[in-house]
C-alpha positions in Angstrom: 6.1 -2.6 9.6 3.4 -5.2 10.1 4.6 -8.6 11.2 3.6 -11.2 8.7 5.2 -14.2 10.5 3.1 -17.1 11.6 -0.2 -16.0 10.1 -2.5 -18.3 8.3 -2.1 -16.1 5.2 1.7 -16.4 5.3 1.4 -20.2 5.7 -1.0 -20.5 2.8 1.1 -18.3 0.5 4.3 -20.0 1.5 2.9 -23.4 0.5 1.9 -21.9 -2.9 5.3 -20.3 -3.5 7.0 -23.6 -2.6 4.9 -25.3 -5.3 5.8 -22.5 -7.8 9.5 -23.0 -7.1 9.1 -26.7 -7.7 7.1 -26.1 -10.9 9.9 -23.8 -12.2 12.3 -26.8 -12.0 14.0 -25.9 -8.7 14.4 -27.8 -5.5 12.7 -25.9 -2.7 14.6 -28.1 -0.2 17.9 -26.8 -1.4 19.7 -24.8 1.3 19.4 -21.4 -0.4 15.7 -21.9 -1.0 14.6 -23.4 2.3 13.1 -20.2 3.7 12.4 -18.5 0.3 8.7 -19.4 0.2 8.1 -17.8 3.6 10.2 -14.7 2.8 8.3 -14.2 -0.5 5.0 -14.7 1.2 5.9 -12.0 3.7 7.3 -9.7 1.0 4.1 -10.0 -1.1 1.9 -9.2 1.9 4.0 -6.0 2.5 3.9 -5.1 -1.2 0.1 -5.4 -1.2 -0.6 -4.0 2.3 -2.6 -1.2 0.7 -5.6 -3.5 0.6 -5.8 -3.3 4.4 -5.6 0.6 4.4 -8.4 3.1 3.8 -6.9 6.2 2.1 -9.9 8.4 3.0 -9.3 7.6 6.6 -5.6 8.5 6.3 -6.6 12.0 5.1 -9.4 12.5 7.6 -6.9 11.9 10.5 -5.2 15.3 9.8 -7.6 17.8 8.2 -7.2 21.4 9.5 -9.3 24.5 8.8 -7.2 27.2 7.2 -7.9 30.1 4.8 -4.9 29.4 2.7 -6.0 29.2 -0.9 -2.8 28.9 -3.0 -1.4 25.8 -4.5 0.1 23.1 -2.2 2.5 20.6 -3.8 4.1 17.5 -2.5 6.5 16.4 -5.2 9.0 13.6 -5.7 7.0 11.1 -3.6 8.6 7.7 -4.2 6.2 5.2 -5.7 6.6 1.4 -5.6 3.9 -0.8 -7.0 3.2 -4.1 -8.7 1.8 -4.3 -12.2 -1.4 -6.3 -12.0 -0.7 -7.9 -15.4 2.6 -9.5 -14.7 3.1 -8.8 -10.9 6.4 -7.1 -11.7 7.4 -3.9 -10.1 6.9 -0.4 -11.4 8.4 2.5 -9.6 9.1 6.2 -9.9 7.8 9.5 -8.5 4.4 11.0 -7.8 3.7 14.8 -7.7 0.5 15.8 -6.0 -1.0 19.3 -5.7 -4.2 20.7 -4.4 -5.7 24.2 -4.0 -7.4 24.4 -0.6 -10.9 25.5 -0.1 -10.9 26.2 3.6 -9.2 22.9 4.6 -5.6 21.6 4.4 -4.2 18.2 5.2 -1.1 17.3 7.2 1.6 17.0 4.5 2.7 13.4 5.5 -0.8 12.2 4.7 -0.4 12.8 1.0 2.6 10.3 0.6 0.6 7.9 2.8 -2.3 8.1 0.4 0.1 7.4 -2.5 1.4 4.3 -0.7 -2.0 3.0 0.3 -3.0 2.9 -3.4 0.4 1.9 -4.8 0.7 -1.1 -2.4 -1.9 -3.0 -4.4 -1.9 -4.8 -7.7 -2.1 -1.7 -10.0 -1.9 -0.1 -13.3 -0.3 3.4 -13.3 -3.3 5.0 -14.9 -5.8 3.9 -12.2 -3.3 4.7 -9.5 -3.1 8.3 -10.7 -6.9 8.6 -10.7 -7.4 7.0 -7.3 -4.9 9.4 -5.7 -6.6 12.4 -7.3 -10.1 11.3 -6.4 -9.2 10.6 -2.8 -7.8 14.1 -2.3 -10.8 15.6 -4.1 -13.3 13.5 -2.1 -11.9 14.1 1.4 -10.7 17.8 1.2 -13.2 19.1 -1.5 -10.4 21.5 -2.7 -10.7 24.0 -5.6 -8.7 21.5 -7.6 -6.3 18.5 -7.5 -3.4 17.6 -9.8 -1.5 14.3 -9.9 1.4 13.4 -12.2 3.2 10.0 -11.9 6.4 9.2 -13.8 7.4 5.5 -13.6 9.6 2.8 -15.0 7.9 -0.6 -15.5 9.8 -3.8 -15.1 7.2 -5.6 -17.3 8.5 -3.4 -20.2 12.2 -3.4 -19.2 12.9 -7.0 -18.0 10.6 -8.8 -20.4 8.4 -8.1 -23.4 9.6 -5.1 -25.4 12.7 -4.8 -23.2 13.0 -1.0 -23.5 15.2 -0.1 -20.5 15.1 3.6 -20.7 11.3 4.1 -21.2 9.4 6.1 -18.6 5.6 6.3 -18.5 3.9 9.6 -17.4 0.3 9.8 -16.4 -1.7 12.8 -15.1 -5.1 13.5 -13.7 -6.7 16.9 -12.8 -9.8 18.3 -11.3 -11.2 21.8 -10.7 -9.0 24.8 -11.4 -6.2 22.5 -12.8 -8.7 21.5 -15.5 -10.3 24.9 -16.1 -7.3 27.1 -15.9 -4.3 26.6 -18.2 -2.1 29.0 -16.1 -2.8 27.0 -12.9 -1.9 23.7 -14.7 1.2 25.3 -16.2 2.2 26.7 -12.7 1.9 23.1 -11.3 4.0 21.6 -14.1 6.7 24.3 -13.8 6.9 23.9 -10.0 7.2 20.1 -10.4 10.0 20.5 -12.9 11.8 23.2 -10.9 14.6 22.2 -8.5 14.0 24.8 -5.8 15.8 22.9 -3.0 
């Protein structure tokens, strides 16, 4: 984990969070809040560290030439992000598949791409498309499929306050768009509990 202590960014953010605490009617000098501005500043930098990562470079670190041409799925990838409208968390699972076209990627890179885009201020719809486009752009596969299922604290903690709502978004390219049976195979494999 990146160390965010004693950086200029942490110092600047800490000062702003101290002012926010004061503006909310609390006393930032109270014992329990003394270090809160610095802790929040460090947490926010961690939660938005995706701005400092290049997802294309992550994939390019582990591309291998293989003649495998069947579907590759990495499913149940934990997603943690911040809604850009309220800066409240949304979280859930991402399922990512691609059909190789002479190249495969090291499997750990797919969750890292998900994190690199999720660790930014986001909306779920854009996050889904960014993951899809990165895999398509870097591997040039025969198709990419991404489905994200997430719970949004901006809907559950405030606003409409619907605690059991889940949002599902999907994005497809290539064979997943053109071929219903390929898309159905992906959906069936995502829903299956094979392990």
